[in-house]
C-alpha positions as CSV (number, residue, x, y, z in Angstrom):
1,I,0.1,0.0,0.0
2,S,1.3,3.4,-0.9
3,F,-0.1,6.8,-0.2
4,M,0.6,10.0,-2.2
5,C,0.4,13.2,-0.2
6,K,0.7,16.7,-1.5
7,A,1.5,19.3,1.2
8,Q,-0.3,22.6,1.1
9,V,2.2,25.4,0.4
10,V,1.8,28.4,2.9
11,Y,2.6,32.0,1.9
12,P,2.5,35.2,4.0
13,I,-0.2,37.7,3.4
14,S,2.3,39.9,1.5
15,T,2.1,37.6,-1.3
16,F,0.1,38.3,-4.5
17,S,-2.4,35.6,-5.5
18,T,-0.8,35.7,-9.0
19,D,2.5,34.4,-7.6
20,I,1.1,31.1,-6.1
21,P,0.3,27.7,-7.3
22,A,-3.3,26.2,-7.0
23,G,-4.1,24.8,-3.6
24,S,-1.8,27.3,-1.8
25,Y,-2.8,29.2,1.5
26,I,-1.9,32.9,1.9
27,K,-1.9,32.9,5.7
28,D,-1.7,35.6,8.2
29,L,1.4,34.2,9.8
30,N,2.2,37.2,12.1
31,N,-1.5,38.2,12.9
32,D,-1.0,41.4,10.9
33,L,-4.7,41.4,10.0
34,D,-5.7,41.6,13.7
35,N,-4.3,45.1,13.9
36,F,-7.0,46.3,11.5
37,V,-10.0,44.5,13.0
38,G,-12.6,46.7,14.7
39,I,-15.3,49.3,14.3
40,Y,-14.1,52.7,12.8
41,V,-15.9,56.0,12.1
42,A,-15.2,59.0,10.0
43,T,-17.1,62.0,8.6
44,F,-16.9,63.1,5.0
45,N,-19.0,65.7,3.2
46,G,-21.5,65.8,6.0
47,N,-22.0,62.0,6.1
48,F,-20.9,59.6,8.8
49,I,-19.1,56.5,7.6
50,Y,-18.9,53.4,9.9
51,L,-16.5,50.5,9.0
52,N,-16.9,47.2,10.5
53,I,-13.6,45.4,9.7
54,G,-13.5,41.6,10.4
55,K,-11.1,38.8,9.6
56,E,-11.9,35.6,7.7
57,V,-9.6,32.6,8.1
58,K,-8.7,30.3,5.3
59,K,-11.4,31.6,2.9
60,T,-11.7,29.4,-0.2
61,L,-11.2,31.5,-3.4
62,N,-11.3,30.8,-7.1
63,K,-8.9,32.6,-9.3
64,K,-9.9,30.7,-12.5
65,S,-12.2,27.8,-13.0
66,N,-9.8,25.1,-11.9
67,F,-7.6,27.3,-9.6
68,V,-8.6,27.3,-6.0
69,Y,-6.5,28.8,-3.2
70,Y,-7.1,29.9,0.4
71,R,-6.5,33.3,2.1
72,D,-6.8,34.9,5.4
73,Q,-8.4,38.2,4.7
74,L,-10.1,41.3,6.0
75,V,-13.7,41.9,5.0
76,I,-15.4,45.3,5.5
77,T,-19.1,45.8,6.0
78,Y,-20.1,49.4,6.4
79,E,-22.9,51.9,6.9
80,V,-23.2,55.5,5.6
81,K,-25.5,58.0,7.3
82,N,-26.3,61.6,6.4
83,G,-26.1,64.3,8.9
84,L,-29.7,63.6,10.0
85,G,-28.8,60.0,10.9
86,Q,-30.7,58.5,7.9
87,I,-29.1,55.4,6.4
88,L,-28.0,56.1,2.8
89,Q,-26.4,52.6,2.4
90,S,-25.6,49.8,4.6
91,T,-24.0,46.4,4.1
92,L,-24.0,45.4,7.8
93,V,-26.7,42.7,7.5
94,T,-26.3,41.5,3.9
95,N,-24.5,38.6,2.4
96,S,-24.7,40.1,-1.1
97,N,-21.6,40.4,-3.3
98,I,-22.7,44.0,-4.1
99,N,-20.6,46.5,-2.2
100,K,-18.3,43.8,-0.9
101,I,-14.8,45.0,0.3
102,Y,-12.1,42.4,0.9
103,S,-8.3,42.5,1.4
104,I,-6.0,41.4,-1.5
105,Y,-2.5,42.2,-0.3
106,F,-0.5,43.6,2.7
107,N,2.4,45.8,2.1
108,K,4.2,45.1,5.4
109,I,7.0,47.7,4.9
110,D,4.4,50.6,4.7
111,N,1.8,48.9,6.9
112,I,-0.9,49.3,4.1
113,M,-3.6,46.9,3.5
114,M,-4.8,46.9,-0.2
115,M,-8.5,46.2,-0.4
116,H,-10.8,45.6,-3.4
117,Y,-14.2,47.1,-3.6
118,I,-16.5,45.2,-5.9
119,G,-18.8,48.2,-6.4
120,T,-22.4,49.0,-6.0
121,N,-25.1,47.9,-8.4
122,C,-23.8,47.2,-11.9
123,S,-20.2,47.4,-10.4
124,V,-20.3,51.2,-10.3
125,G,-17.4,52.5,-8.2
126,W,-15.3,49.3,-8.2
127,G,-11.8,50.0,-7.3
128,T,-9.0,49.9,-4.8
129,I,-9.0,51.1,-1.2
130,E,-5.8,51.5,0.8
131,L,-6.0,51.2,4.5
132,K,-2.9,52.4,6.4
133,K,-2.7,51.7,10.1
134,I,-1.5,55.0,11.7
135,N,-1.6,53.8,15.3
136,G,-3.8,51.6,17.6
137,F,-6.8,53.8,17.0
138,Q,-6.7,55.3,13.6
139,L,-6.6,54.2,9.9
140,N,-5.9,56.3,6.9
141,W,-8.3,55.6,4.1
142,T,-7.6,56.2,0.4
143,Y,-10.2,55.0,-2.2
144,Y,-9.6,55.1,-6.0
145,P,-12.8,54.3,-7.8
146,N,-12.8,53.1,-11.4
147,S,-15.3,54.4,-13.9
148,S,-17.9,52.2,-15.6
149,V,-20.0,52.7,-18.7
150,L,-23.6,51.9,-18.1
151,T,-26.1,50.9,-20.7
152,N,-29.6,49.3,-20.5
153,I,-27.9,46.0,-21.5
154,N,-25.2,45.9,-18.8
155,C,-27.3,47.6,-16.2
156,P,-31.0,47.1,-16.8
157,G,-33.8,48.7,-14.9
158,N,-33.2,51.6,-12.5
159,P,-30.9,50.4,-9.7
160,D,-29.3,52.8,-7.2
161,T,-25.8,53.4,-8.8
162,N,-24.6,56.0,-6.3
163,V,-21.3,55.4,-4.6
164,Y,-21.7,56.4,-1.0
165,L,-18.1,55.5,0.1
166,P,-15.8,58.5,0.4
167,A,-13.8,58.7,-2.8
168,T,-10.9,60.7,-1.3
169,E,-7.3,60.4,-0.1
170,N,-6.0,60.4,3.5
171,L,-9.4,60.3,5.3
172,I,-8.9,59.4,9.0
173,F,-11.0,56.8,10.5
174,T,-11.0,56.4,14.4
175,K,-11.6,53.2,16.2
176,Q,-14.6,53.0,18.5
């Protein structure tokens, strides 16, 4: 009787998913993700933005049809309220992929977590968010949205295509 085993290769979270073989695990070896976990708040253009940053361990991801890998990652749910306290947008209690924000890479030297924002309805506002840990209580937020061309074919009906996240550089969020 013989057994054939293939060990899972583990990489640090400062590894790009393009640089790994199928079946690999991008693992938070030094618990760097834990430094970002928490509830944060900021104000921008009269709105209050609440970020709920959580950690997922060994999330199964598909890069291509036959390319599965695993990653420890941050996931952000959020809520945006206007100055009157009315909710403009909230992802706190949804499992939808719309408005999903998740980490894709950690730049350990600069202490910056690169996040991907899927965008709102019809992928409007999809792009990159950089979170830089300033200290134990503050994050620096920079959001670079990409543009989308909308037609009745790729975005039928009349969905809300407003992007309520602050599209700005160096916005400070404070941990609650």
